[in-house]
C-alpha positions, 0 to 999 in steps of 0.5 A: 133470433136476436139476443136481448141486452145482457142475455147470454147466448145458449150453446148447443151441447150436442156439438160435442157429440159424435155424429151418430149421437147427434143424428139420434138427437135430431131424430128425437126432435130436440132441436130448438127450432121446430122442424119435421122431427119436432112436429112428428114427435109432438104429434106422436106424444100429444096426439097418438100416445095421448089418444091411445092412453085415453082409449085404453083407459076408457075401454078398460073401465067399460069392460069393468064389472063390480070389482073386489079388493084384489081387482081394485089393486090391479086396476089402480096399478094398471091405470097409474102405469098407463098415466106414467107411460105418457107422462114420462115420455112427455117429460123426457122429450121436454127436458131433452129439448131444454138440456140440449142448450146450455149457457156458456158459463154453466157448461163443463167442457174439456177440449181434449175429451173425444166426442161422446158417442152412444154406448152400444154395448151398454145400451144392449145390456140394459135392453136385455135386462129390461126385456127379460122381465117380459118373458118371465112375467108372461111365463108365470102368467101362463102357469098361473091362469092355465088351469082355469082357461076354457078351451080356445082361451089359449088362442085368445091369450096368444093373440094378446101376447102377439099384440103386446109384442107388436106394441113394444116393437113398433108403437113403443119404438118411438118412445126410445128416442126421448129417453135415449136423448136425455141419456146421451146429454147426461152422459156427455156432461159426465164424460167431461166431468170425469176428465176433470176428475182425472186432472184434479187427481193428477194435480193433487192440489187443494185448488184443483179439488175446489175447482172440481167441486164447483164443476160437480155442483154445476152439473148437479144443479143442471140435472138434479131435479130431472134425476129425482123425477126420473127415478120417481116416475120410472122407478115407481112404474117398475115397482108397481109392475112387480107388485101387480105381478105378485098380487096376481099370484098371491090371490091366485085361486080366489075365483075363476072370475079373478083368474080371467080378470087378472090375466086380462089386466096383466096382459094390458100392462105387460109391455110397460114393466120392461120399458120402465126398467130399460129407461131407468137403467139407461140413466142409472148406468151413467151415474154409476160409471162416474161414481165408480171413477171416484171410488177407483181413484180413492183406492189407487191414489198414492197421494195422501193429500188427494186421499184425504180430500176425496174422503172429506168431499166424497158426498159432494163428489158423488151423484146421489138420487133421493139420498142414495149413492148409485154404484154398479154393485148396488144396481146388481144387488137391487136387480137380483133381489127384485128378480129372486124375491119376485120369482120366489113369491110366485113359485110359492104361490103356485105351489100352495094353490 
């Protein structure tokens, strides 16, 4: 395609990735030119996932009978989570295709930086932490509803659990690609930005710091809106899942009908909570890694000038989302707080009913 006069050519930033990461982006269907991968991903999102979401919402409301207040909360959460699941998938795929190409003057690249690859260890860690939510929620759901199950119901529940696991492994398998694509592209920008940070600290001059601030501002403009929407959607989905779990246990014992209702609806969204947590962690870890570099240099630098400059411009250097600085310590604190508070409320509810 020929460029118009004055129009700047867009660069494929995936060229700076390692072969394995480039292959992953290709499979995610992020190429500007529509090929087989792009058509398959579009069909998966806008045909299969959209049809499945509509079918599930329709079947959910078809089975619904005169709900009361506790029912309505779980219903609203389940509907919002289904909608969020579809919206976030389309959102990440759309942004991955946009962010893969960048105008040359907006790119922040250092030639000496090695090609960015998939951080397999970090990815596995996020998968483990996210997927831990599934067995925990399944266990407490069984404990909460087992006393009111009729004979044979446990078999049906086992079948539902099996179907949910099947959805996670197969039906939701393709959903990982768009989310991982945006993670890789963000990670690549932050890897190069981290190299410029190191060079600025070594130079120890005001000019080097001003140049670094310009590059940080460029990356923030490139990813700012995406990160805000990502945190709102994925974070909101994960929070809604936790609230739905707590609600199902707080109202445990209301009636036998509610026990079966809660079990049925919670099983329908059980696969979504862990996925939202995984997707949220992938992006968060990249931001926390860069912010930790700033704190580490601030503590270790022997230059009074650089210490003063970092302190003065720390807010401009750090990546913040919704006004909050992302660090590894904050991630651990939030995760442990959510896990322990949720488990505590569930245990109390189980003990008092």
